[in-house]
C-alpha angles and dihedrals in degrees: 000000000000122000131207121241117250111278092004118122123186116247109264114235115242116266115252115273122263100046106161123222111279094245092058092063093048090070125068117243109251101198138044089245091055090048091050091049091052092046089054092049092048090049091055092049092047089051088054091051090050092050090049092051090050089059096044092115090070094050108118124209095031124105123241088242092054091048091050092050091048093049092047093049092045091050092048092051093047092048091053092044093048091052093051093046091048091055091050090049093049093046091052093048091050090052 
């Protein structure tokens, strides 16, 4: 297990591009177009998170155990999300 030096904090990776201003996400989208725009933005951010997780092996200053927990939790969340999105997709196709 690796430990961090006192007072040292690992550099935080940049957040994925396309993050909207905080106030924008505090309001509900009122139209289908607004929802679709937000879905697109979320998809881009999620893609960035996936890319980051794919490079987790090169992340310095983080223990192997912490990386393993993060990968397992990330996978579990994506698996649940994918299942729910798949059901929505199928329901829409079936009419």
